[in-house]
SEKOL-886975 format. One line per 2 residues: number of its first residue (from 1); their letters; for each residue x, y, z of C-alpha. Coordinates in Angstrom, 3 decimals, padded with zeros to 6 digits. Example, Ala and Ser with C-alpha at 12.3 -4.5 7.8 and 13.67 -1.06 7.14 Angstrom:
% SEKOL-886975
1> AS> 012.300,-004.500,007.800 | 013.670,-001.060,007.140 .
% end
This chain:
% SEKOL-886975
1> MG> -008.702,128.683,128.697 | -010.797,128.326,131.867 .
3> GS> -014.265,127.440,130.569 | -015.938,127.209,127.189 .
5> NW> -016.393,130.855,126.240 | -016.062,130.572,122.451 .
7> SE> -016.128,134.368,122.049 | -012.745,134.696,123.782 .
9> LQ> -010.658,132.499,121.486 | -007.414,134.076,120.306 .
11> PE> -007.524,135.563,116.761 | -004.777,133.181,115.593 .
13> LL> -006.862,130.192,116.667 | -009.973,131.614,115.024 .
15> QA> -008.066,132.075,111.771 | -006.880,128.474,111.950 .
17> IR> -010.450,127.258,112.498 | -011.694,129.421,109.636 .
19> SR> -009.119,127.990,107.252 | -010.470,124.529,108.018 .
21> VL> -014.071,125.676,107.557 | -013.345,127.207,104.157 .
23> KN> -012.264,123.846,102.810 | -015.922,122.892,102.905 .
25> SV> -018.784,125.119,101.740 | -020.077,128.664,101.923 .
27> VD> -022.828,127.340,104.177 | -020.260,126.332,106.796 .
29> YI> -018.591,129.703,106.357 | -021.832,131.580,107.115 .
31> RF> -022.630,129.360,110.097 | -019.136,129.982,111.442 .
33> GA> -019.747,133.734,111.403 | -023.098,133.355,113.161 .
35> VC> -021.583,131.774,116.308 | -020.880,135.139,117.940 .
37> KP> -019.719,138.669,117.131 | -015.935,137.995,117.365 .
39> WG> -016.312,135.020,115.012 | -018.346,137.189,112.650 .
41> SV> -015.558,139.790,112.535 | -013.167,137.096,111.346 .
43> IL> -015.640,136.076,108.647 | -015.618,139.629,107.290 .
45> EK> -012.054,138.982,106.150 | -012.984,137.132,102.976 .
47> PR> -010.450,134.741,101.438 | -009.033,135.448,097.992 .
49> CP> -009.385,131.908,096.654 | -012.676,130.314,097.777 .
51> PP> -013.263,126.622,097.127 | -015.533,125.793,094.140 .
53> QI> -019.167,125.680,095.209 | -021.765,123.186,094.038 .
55> PH> -025.013,124.957,093.059 | -027.803,124.936,095.640 .
57> IM> -031.534,124.846,095.084 | -032.862,128.255,096.128 .
59> IS> -036.372,129.522,096.768 | -036.224,133.275,097.226 .
61> SP> -038.900,135.507,098.728 | -038.740,139.296,099.210 .
63> RS> -037.457,138.911,102.792 | -035.445,135.695,102.823 .
65> SC> -033.977,132.845,100.808 | -034.254,129.128,101.464 .
67> FY> -031.331,127.006,100.236 | -031.108,123.244,099.803 .
69> SL> -027.648,121.663,099.540 | -027.332,118.640,097.252 .
71> DS> -024.073,117.870,099.003 | -025.301,117.660,102.603 .
73> KN> -029.008,117.064,101.834 | -029.789,119.841,104.313 .
75> HY> -031.663,123.101,103.955 | -031.110,126.467,105.605 .
77> RR> -032.733,129.885,105.509 | -030.975,133.206,105.159 .
79> ER> -032.846,136.361,106.149 | -032.004,139.422,104.086 .
81> EC> -031.074,142.621,105.855 | -031.404,144.985,102.867 .
83> KS> -034.284,147.352,103.681 | -034.832,148.052,099.997 .
85> NY> -035.660,144.378,099.374 | -039.033,144.590,101.087 .
87> GR> -041.724,143.809,098.492 | -039.172,143.261,095.708 .
89> FT> -039.060,140.351,093.296 | -036.182,138.651,091.510 .
91> VG> -035.838,138.734,087.705 | -032.421,137.110,087.298 .
93> RD> -029.577,135.317,089.070 | -025.956,134.932,088.088 .
95> HG> -022.504,134.659,089.676 | -023.957,134.432,093.189 .
97> WM> -026.050,137.609,092.856 | -029.723,138.337,092.189 .
99> VT> -031.211,141.079,090.021 | -034.175,142.439,091.988 .
101> VG> -036.882,144.933,091.042 | -039.282,146.906,093.216 .
103> HN> -040.420,150.344,094.337 | -038.385,152.568,096.632 .
105> DL> -039.719,154.869,099.369 | -040.601,157.477,096.743 .
107> GL> -042.628,154.997,094.721 | -040.086,154.864,091.894 .
109> LT> -039.414,151.531,090.191 | -035.807,150.576,090.876 .
111> AS> -033.448,147.668,090.244 | -030.509,146.433,092.271 .
113> LV> -028.056,143.568,092.574 | -028.328,141.672,095.854 .
115> NP> -026.123,138.972,097.334 | -028.553,136.829,099.391 .
117> IT> -025.717,135.344,101.456 | -023.961,138.525,102.570 .
119> GD> -026.825,141.009,102.192 | -024.625,143.284,100.051 .
121> EI> -026.524,145.448,097.588 | -025.510,147.386,094.464 .
123> LL> -028.002,149.942,093.192 | -028.711,150.085,089.454 .
125> PL> -030.164,153.001,087.446 | -033.837,153.904,087.852 .
127> LN> -036.047,151.969,085.463 | -038.155,154.946,084.335 .
129> GL> -040.953,152.990,082.693 | -038.896,149.897,081.884 .
131> HI> -040.291,146.583,083.152 | -037.740,143.757,083.377 .
133> SN> -038.879,140.207,082.665 | -035.482,138.470,082.573 .
135> AT> -031.924,139.533,083.368 | -028.397,138.149,083.325 .
137> LS> -024.868,139.281,084.282 | -021.751,139.163,082.149 .
139> SH> -019.463,138.526,085.133 | -019.188,138.805,088.901 .
141> PT> -020.145,142.372,089.935 | -017.561,142.840,092.700 .
143> LT> -014.600,140.828,091.421 | -014.470,142.430,087.935 .
145> RD> -014.549,146.184,088.334 | -011.583,147.229,086.187 .
147> SE> -012.321,149.181,083.018 | -011.820,146.252,080.648 .
149> NH> -013.631,143.513,082.573 | -016.516,145.345,084.189 .
151> CL> -019.788,143.616,084.938 | -022.715,144.214,082.586 .
153> VM> -026.337,143.775,083.629 | -028.469,142.863,080.578 .
155> AL> -032.240,142.516,080.606 | -035.317,141.798,078.514 .
157> VT> -037.791,144.627,079.086 | -041.104,146.057,077.999 .
159> VE> -041.534,149.822,077.820 | -044.750,150.912,079.555 .
161> FS> -046.042,147.342,079.006 | -046.054,147.710,075.216 .
163> SE> -042.927,147.677,073.032 | -040.098,145.231,073.789 .
165> SI> -036.366,145.833,073.810 | -033.056,144.891,075.402 .
167> VF> -031.339,147.152,077.929 | -028.007,147.001,079.704 .
169> CK> -025.923,148.963,082.186 | -022.829,148.768,084.358 .
171> PG> -023.098,149.201,088.135 | -022.500,152.899,088.680 .
173> DD> -024.152,154.040,085.424 | -026.845,156.706,085.748 .
175> KW> -029.129,155.223,083.073 | -029.873,152.094,081.062 .
177> TV> -028.731,151.823,077.438 | -031.444,150.536,075.093 .
179> IE> -030.908,148.185,072.138 | -033.847,148.793,069.822 .
181> NV> -035.717,146.442,067.482 | -035.400,143.292,069.590 .
183> KD> -038.773,141.601,070.005 | -040.290,138.258,071.008 .
185> CN> -037.225,137.126,072.973 | -037.474,134.765,075.921 .
187> DL> -033.869,134.057,076.945 | -030.444,135.725,077.104 .
189> AY> -026.825,134.571,077.146 | -023.583,136.552,077.154 .
191> CN> -020.659,134.804,075.455 | -017.228,136.143,074.478 .
193> GV> -018.320,139.774,074.700 | -021.486,139.301,072.630 .
195> LY> -025.115,139.247,073.774 | -027.318,136.516,072.283 .
197> CL> -031.125,136.693,072.536 | -033.277,133.635,071.876 .
199> SS> -036.584,134.126,070.056 | -038.585,130.907,070.008 .
201> IK> -041.305,132.619,067.961 | -038.874,133.683,065.222 .
203> RA> -036.966,130.410,065.663 | -033.750,132.412,065.701 .
205> VI> -031.019,133.817,067.922 | -030.608,137.592,067.667 .
207> VC> -027.029,138.815,068.102 | -026.483,142.201,069.770 .
209> DI> -023.293,144.252,069.888 | -022.915,145.956,073.249 .
211> AT> -020.331,148.466,071.978 | -022.688,149.915,069.344 .
213> SS> -025.968,149.078,071.133 | -027.341,147.487,067.984 .
215> VV> -028.537,144.230,066.435 | -025.843,142.887,064.126 .
217> EQ> -027.034,139.427,063.109 | -029.817,136.854,063.249 .
219> ID> -028.940,133.149,063.399 | -031.654,130.627,062.587 .
221> LP> -032.203,127.729,064.962 | -031.142,124.253,063.764 .
223> NS> -033.451,122.775,061.125 | -034.059,119.749,063.316 .
225> FE> -035.564,121.901,066.074 | -039.282,121.354,066.321 .
227> KR> -041.627,124.014,067.626 | -042.483,121.803,070.582 .
229> GR> -040.237,121.786,073.624 | -038.658,124.586,075.641 .
231> CY> -035.349,126.109,074.523 | -032.521,127.677,076.521 .
233> LI> -029.299,129.532,075.708 | -026.278,129.063,077.952 .
235> ES> -022.637,130.131,077.891 | -020.381,127.222,078.756 .
237> FG> -016.632,127.821,079.000 | -016.465,130.120,075.993 .
239> EL> -019.025,128.202,073.935 | -022.636,129.131,073.226 .
241> LL> -024.939,126.145,073.729 | -028.574,125.799,072.704 .
243> LR> -030.643,123.313,074.694 | -034.102,122.005,073.923 .
245> AH> -035.950,120.116,076.626 | -038.366,117.293,075.820 .
247> FG> -041.263,116.753,078.202 | -043.413,113.707,078.652 .
249> QR> -045.399,111.773,081.246 | -047.652,113.383,083.776 .
251> YA> -046.649,113.509,087.397 | -048.359,111.161,089.818 .
253> LG> -049.164,112.864,093.125 | -050.873,110.424,095.472 .
255> DE> -053.647,108.682,093.567 | -053.996,111.509,091.051 .
257> RV> -052.097,112.305,087.865 | -051.518,116.008,087.488 .
259> AL> -051.969,117.382,083.966 | -048.660,119.241,084.046 .
261> GD> -046.731,116.995,081.687 | -044.628,119.835,080.296 .
263> DR> -042.596,119.763,083.505 | -041.475,116.120,083.531 .
265> VV> -038.358,116.265,081.406 | -037.490,113.107,079.458 .
267> GF> -034.537,114.311,077.419 | -032.522,117.140,075.884 .
269> DV> -031.083,118.079,072.519 | -027.841,120.066,072.789 .
271> FR> -026.294,122.161,070.008 | -023.125,124.256,069.866 .
273> LD> -022.695,127.420,067.797 | -019.561,127.497,065.622 .
275> QS> -018.194,131.005,066.156 | -016.696,131.132,062.633 .
277> SR> -019.324,129.562,060.372 | -022.234,130.675,062.622 .
279> KW> -023.762,127.211,062.164 | -025.126,124.870,064.812 .
281> SE> -023.742,121.383,065.351 | -025.251,118.734,067.606 .
283> VK> -023.420,117.892,070.828 | -023.472,114.230,071.823 .
285> SL> -021.295,114.624,074.917 | -020.584,117.437,077.369 .
287> GD> -017.380,115.732,078.476 | -016.445,116.840,081.983 .
289> RT> -019.117,119.529,082.050 | -022.344,119.481,084.057 .
291> IF> -025.228,121.882,083.392 | -027.712,122.989,086.052 .
293> LS> -030.901,124.271,084.423 | -034.261,125.737,085.433 .
295> RR> -036.624,128.263,083.901 | -034.795,131.153,085.561 .
297> SK> -031.256,129.891,086.115 | -028.456,128.304,084.091 .
299> IS> -025.080,127.198,085.449 | -022.284,125.305,083.702 .
301> LL> -019.335,123.838,085.628 | -016.593,121.240,085.443 .
303> AS> -017.504,118.144,087.405 | -013.837,117.407,088.127 .
305> NH> -013.671,120.646,090.152 | -016.743,119.709,092.196 .
307> PG> -016.428,116.329,093.948 | -019.678,114.400,093.931 .
309> TK> -020.943,116.020,090.721 | -021.623,113.643,087.825 .
311> PN> -020.142,114.790,084.488 | -021.856,114.811,081.087 .
313> CI> -025.243,115.492,082.677 | -027.995,118.112,082.771 .
315> LF> -029.764,118.686,086.100 | -033.226,120.130,085.523 .
317> LV> -035.503,121.680,088.175 | -039.280,121.396,087.859 .
319> GN> -040.633,124.714,086.611 | -044.334,124.765,087.504 .
321> SI> -045.383,126.528,090.706 | -048.655,124.590,091.050 .
323> LF> -046.855,121.259,090.730 | -044.230,122.450,093.210 .
325> LL> -046.928,123.484,095.696 | -048.634,120.078,095.370 .
327> GG> -045.481,118.270,096.358 | -043.447,118.017,093.166 .
329> KR> -040.205,119.104,094.825 | -037.728,117.192,092.702 .
331> YT> -035.059,117.579,090.083 | -034.197,115.367,087.119 .
333> VF> -030.719,114.263,086.068 | -030.395,113.599,082.325 .
335> SL> -027.272,111.732,081.234 | -025.988,112.363,077.718 .
337> ED> -023.946,109.179,077.994 | -026.947,106.856,077.712 .
339> NS> -029.895,109.306,077.344 | -031.313,108.163,080.677 .
341> TE> -033.192,110.222,083.256 | -033.401,109.835,087.012 .
343> EF> -035.485,111.844,089.455 | -034.405,112.980,092.916 .
345> PF> -036.715,114.535,095.530 | -035.455,117.349,097.697 .
347> DA> -036.682,118.694,100.986 | -037.277,122.396,101.449 .
349> KL> -039.013,123.788,104.540 | -041.097,126.621,103.172 .
351> ND> -043.037,129.468,104.710 | -046.465,130.315,103.335 .
353> QD> -044.939,133.225,101.424 | -042.582,130.816,099.629 .
355> SL> -045.143,128.233,098.564 | -045.797,129.625,095.067 .
357> LL> -042.209,130.636,094.323 | -040.289,128.599,091.784 .
359> PV> -037.028,126.912,092.794 | -033.861,127.831,090.893 .
361> WF> -030.224,126.789,090.852 | -027.938,129.212,092.643 .
363> TP> -024.225,129.232,093.496 | -023.685,130.962,096.869 .
365> SL> -020.961,133.591,096.931 | -019.303,135.571,099.720 .
367> W> -018.508,138.472,097.398 .
% end
């Protein structure tokens, strides 16, 4: 080959190298494409069957995202190239994409889907007075675009900072559809074609029908649920799960104990909704499943498909920005097998602009 000019490798050899890289992680895939322009052109040819990805810890700012890999114990930063992401903030993450909100050049409040790995962006309808506090996706936005399995973006909103409601749209729609009379909700989950909204104040789950844009049912929380503790809804392989986190001891930072005890998790209660009886039953084991949970992200996966992932566990990320800034960069693993907890620190090299941003779980995607 006469030297070590990596940019002049034959395409067949580059494809062979890429096939080896893809057996690892998306991180390796991105680094492969950053070697030089010819290598990047090969990366643009995305594979049809990517390997399963273990969720990363992500801290996202308007201009970049910092990722920490549990697998390699390394961190890396990905600058975003989308011009419209300047000054925007993230209100939801799902299927490897972020739901971002901000003002465009005309000063109008807009929303878009952004892939922080590839920089791809999908514009959503103008918000027109709607203010999103939380959002989720029904499916992957670029892999499910046929008429029957299209992606839905669903969000909790306030209208001109007063009345509350639920809105949804499909990428390509020209406006948001509003579901009226939904108030005091703090979490969303989409399961088997139905939208579920958790209201901790009402101690109930409100069921919304997307087809008719209406509320069709209200399901009370389990009687054993106390008012204390933070609750989450999550779809897990066709089942709707309700999780309640228990918090305890204060964190010790140096010689001081920080009065942020609601962020040291000591256990979880897990319930499953019976789709027929509409009753909750307690779950004592998740089996092969592992749940990754934070205030703004929820991921459920099969541990057997992700080597190195412990099954029957919930991985919880600390959810207090002050504690995180003071050095509380750690996550807790709760095992349903023996109700034990174990804490693990993680390293994330942050810029000043990242210091008050909360970490979340995120599964990188090339699509």
